[in-house]
C-alpha positions in Angstrom: 168.2 52.4 137.6 169.2 53.7 134.1 172.7 53.0 132.9 172.8 55.8 130.4 173.0 59.5 131.4 170.3 60.6 129.0 167.9 57.9 130.3 168.6 59.1 133.9 167.8 62.7 132.9 164.6 61.6 131.1 163.5 59.8 134.3 164.2 62.9 136.4 162.3 65.2 134.0 159.4 62.7 133.8 159.1 62.8 137.6 159.2 66.7 137.6 156.6 66.9 134.9 154.4 64.3 136.7 154.4 66.5 139.8 153.7 69.6 137.9 150.8 67.9 136.0 149.4 66.5 139.2 149.3 70.0 140.7 147.5 71.4 137.7 145.0 68.6 137.6 144.4 69.1 141.3 143.6 72.8 140.9 141.1 71.9 138.1 139.4 69.4 140.3 139.2 71.8 143.2 137.8 74.6 141.1 135.1 72.2 139.6 134.2 70.9 143.1 133.8 74.5 144.4 131.5 75.3 141.4 129.4 72.2 141.9 129.1 73.0 145.6 127.7 76.5 144.7 125.3 74.8 142.2 124.1 72.5 145.0 123.4 75.5 147.2 121.4 77.1 144.4 123.2 80.4 144.5 123.4 81.5 140.8 125.6 84.5 141.2 128.2 82.6 143.3 127.9 79.7 140.9 128.6 81.9 137.9 131.7 83.3 139.6 132.9 79.8 140.5 132.2 78.7 136.9 134.5 81.4 135.5 137.3 80.2 137.9 136.7 76.6 136.9 136.8 77.5 133.2 140.0 79.5 133.7 141.6 76.5 135.5 140.6 74.1 132.7 141.9 76.5 130.0 145.2 76.8 131.8 145.5 73.0 132.0 144.8 72.7 128.3 147.3 75.4 127.5 150.0 73.5 129.4 149.1 70.3 127.7 148.0 68.6 130.9 144.6 67.8 129.3 143.6 67.7 125.6 141.9 70.8 124.2 138.9 68.7 123.3 138.6 67.4 126.8 138.8 71.0 128.1 136.0 72.0 125.7 133.8 69.1 126.8 134.3 69.8 130.5 133.5 73.5 130.0 130.4 72.7 128.0 129.1 70.2 130.6 129.7 72.7 133.5 127.9 75.5 131.6 125.0 73.2 130.8 124.5 72.5 134.5 124.3 76.2 135.3 121.8 76.8 132.4 119.7 73.9 133.6 119.7 75.3 137.2 118.8 78.8 136.0 115.8 77.2 134.3 116.1 79.1 131.0 113.4 78.2 128.5 114.6 75.4 126.1 117.5 74.6 128.4 118.7 71.0 128.3 118.2 69.1 131.5 121.4 68.3 133.3 122.1 64.6 133.6 124.2 63.3 136.4 
């Protein structure tokens, strides 16, 4: 237990931030899982809608500082490439798992 008031406050705020960050990360994971489920079913229109929601959740997490902006860009890119590969666009990269 901290002996100094400021250290006690830092411990409290760290716990609150950790809970908030965990909630944001969970929403990102849920959105990505829903998107990947739509991809597995092969429904392109539903997958596109799920991709938009996943990208939105990732952007919100990056804006809050829960994930780094480069990590957000990398995740969005990978998710988009999976959709393009499923659509079978000419010259599309093959999605690797």
